[in-house]
N, C-alpha and C positions, 0 to 999 in steps of 0.2 A: 688438446686447450684451445679455443680463439686467441688470436692474435690483441685483441683488446686484456681478455682475460691475463694472458702471458704478460703484458706490460705493468696491469694490476700488482703482480705477484714479483714482479722486477722491483718495482716501487716500494712495495711493502718490505722486501729484503733491504733496499738499498735504505730504507729510514731507518729500519729497526740495527741493521747488524753495521753497516757506513756511518749514519748519523746520529746513531744510538739515542733516538727517540723515545719517549715513555713508552706502554703499551697502549697507553688513551690516544697520544697522539698518532701512534700508528693506525688504529683502527680507524680517526677522524680522517686521516688525510686519505687513506685509501678510501673509505667510502666515498669524497668528493671525488675522487678520481673515477669510481665506477658510476658517479652520477651522472658525469662529465662525459664519457665514455657512451653512456647512454642517450644522451641526448644529440648526441653528434650522430651515431648510428641512425634516430630518427629523423633528427632536421636535415642532415644531409642525404638520407636515405642508402648509406651505402656501408660495408662493412667499416671499421676505424683501424688504422693503421698507423705505425710510427711516422710515415709517409704524410699521410693526412693531417698528422697533427703539426707537423711542421710547417704546414700551409694554413695553420687557424688563422682567422682574420676576427679581426675586434669586435666584428659585427656578432659573430658566431659566438664571443663571449658573454657580448652586451644579452642575446638570447637565452644564454641560459643561464645567466643571472637573470633575467627575468621569469624565465620560470621557476625559479627559486624563490622569487620573491611571491608567485602567485601559492608558492606551498607556505606562505606566510613568514618568513626568516623575516628579523627584523636587520638594521644596521649593523651592529656586531657579528653575525653570522655571516651576511652577506661578506662582510668582509674579511671574516676570517677563509670561509668560500673561496674568495679570489684570491688569497694569499695560497692556500695549498692549491691552485686550479697551475698558479705560476711557477709555484716549485714543481710542478709533474710535468707540465709542459717542458723547464730546462730540462727538468732530467731525461725526458726522452730524446731532446732535443742536441744533448749534449753540449760543448763547446760555444758550438753557432748557433745556440737556439734560436729562434726569433720568436720572443714572448710579447706578442700584440701590448701595444699602452693601454691603459681603460684605469681609468679613476675610478678608487673605489669611496663607498659611500663615506660621509663623514660620521665618525665614532666620534664621542665625547668620552674619555677616558675616567671613569668614577673614583672617586678615592677610594684607596682601601679604609675598613672602619672596624679599627682594632676594639676590643673590648676592654674593662678596667682591671688593674690588679685583682681587686676584691672580687670580680666576677671570673676572671681567671681561676682562681684558687678554688673560689664554690664550685665551679665547673666542673673542675678535675677532682674535687672531694666527693663532690655526688655521684659521679661518675664510679670513684672507689667504692664508697662506700654499698652500692645498691648491685655491685657485683655478684655474682652467684657464688664464686670462690675467691679465699682470700687472695691469692698467689694472682688471679685474674684480676684483683684491682687494683694490688701494686703495681701489675703489668701497666694497666691503663692508667694509674698514677704518674708512672714513669714517663710514658710515650707524651703527655700530653704536658707533663714538665720542659719534657726535650723540645717540644713546638715554642712553648711561651720561655722558656729560661734561656734555652741555643739557636730559637728563632729557624729550627731547621724547619723543612717540608715536610710532610706526614711521609711522603713517597721515600725522603732519604732517610727518616726514622725507622722505617719498615725496611729499609736495605741493611742495618745494620748488621754485621756479624759476631761471631765470637772474637774476630780476629779483633777488635779491637779493647779486649780486656788486655790484661788488667785494669781498670778504668785508672784514668791521672787527670791530670788540670783541664789539660784539653782533651779534643776529640777528633778524630780525621773522619770528613765525611763527604759521601762521592755524591755528587749534588746532577744538577741537567748535565747531557750529552757527557756524562763521564769525567767531569772536571773536580778535583777533591779540592777540598779546604778545611782548615782548621779553625775550630769555633772552641773559646772556653766552655771548660765545664763548670758550671759554679756546684759549692759544695753540698747546696739541696737537692741540684739535680743529681749530681752524683750520688747521694745518699738514695736518693728515690728508686734509681736505674738497681743500684746495690742489694736494695731490699726486695727489690721485682727478681732478683738472680737466686737471690737468699731463700725465695719460697719456690720458684719456678720447680715444677718436679721433672721437667726434660734437660738433659746434658746441655751444654754449650761449646760444642763443636766450635774450630776455629772458623770453618766455612761454611757452618750453620746460621741460620738465622737468630739474632739475638732477639726477638722477640716472638713468640711463640703464640698460634692459636690455640684452644681447651683441648685437640687432639694432636698437638704436637708439630705440626705444619706450620709454614710459616703465616705470621698476621697478618690478614687484610686490614686495606685501611677503610674498606666499606663498613666493617665493623665498629673501627672506631668513630666514625662518621653518625653512624645509627646510634652509638652510645652518646654521643654529643647532642646529637638532635633528639633522644629520650628526657636527657639532663635538662638542656635549655626548657622544653617544656615545663617540668615540675619546677626551675626555677622563674622561669616567666620571663627568659632573656629572648631576646631578639632572632628572628629566623638568621641573623647576620652572623652569630654567635656560632661560627664553624671553627674545625681546627685550622684552616690555613688563617682564620680570624686570630688565633693565637700569634703567630708567625709576625702579623703587620703590628700585633701589640709589642712585640719584642721590640722591632724597630722603630715605632713610635716612640715609646716608654726609653729608650736609651736617646734618640734623637732629642728627644726634649730634656734630657739629662745632660747634652753639651756633647754627645758623639759627636765626631765630622762625620760628611760623607763618604769620605774615600774607606774611612775604618770601616763603616757600616755596609757598602759595598760590598767588601772582602767579608764581613761576617756571613752576611745573606749569600754569599754567590751571585750576585748578580752577573751577568756579560759587561752590563752598559751603565755607567753611571744616570743616565735618563731615567731608567727603573726605580733607582733611588732616591734620587730628586723627588718623586712625589710621594716622598713620607713628609717632606718639608712644608706641601701644601695639608697633607695629615693634621700636624703639630699644628699649623694656624689655626685650622680648622676645630683643631678640640680644643685651643686656646679662645676660640671667639666663641665656643659654644658655653664653657666656663664664664663668660663675661656675659653670655645673654641671662644665663640661670643666675646669676648674682646681683649682675648691679643692677639696681633699683630705676635708673633711668633707660637701660638696656632694652 
């Protein structure tokens, strides 16, 4: 194995095991490291080693981003690429790592786009009604209600196991970086989950997945995303109507009904309050939309 391949493999293990990043994050960050190493090998004309990376210059990173820009990536992707590169260089260099300072592109943070309560219910209902088997329809209904009624990420819902049974008034959820939190389980959501479990033809082992695919294996998030895509087409909903938009709706509707930011932060599992504060802008934007659509002189 070449030195560069070994560095990427160590980086992959660090992200997956030490940092407990998601599969998608690991794949993206390792791909960035591989692109950087391939670029440096051609740019410097020599094999890439840890010693070379320790001496990387600002001009090297600028040249790398220039090449990536030529590949057609935008500001958001360039900023993510630079962030991944910095993390990789810090990992390789250890505590004494010297990572060149390079200002990334300015990224305007977009506001989350929630869906209305009627749209959320219609979406879940359409998916449940068009499922090929009753238990699959009950499963999809329960999953989408968890996203909308409990604010779970789709990966968090897929990560639930039989250990959460029997269901009570709250649910223990494992979120990003292995952090756990307790979320209230509304009666409607609990009923939907219990209805699914009563119809599911597969057992509910304590360490097995709660939500199962048609053959009994773990349910893939991609299946839920495809189901949502089909339903929004049939219902004429916006392309922004995604599983994650249901989580945005949960947050926005709670905030609009008087929830405080700290409580909302805990419910969503945000590590930083700044991630939660964006929903104050969403709520203001939502009220402005209502004003513009309803006020005769808006």
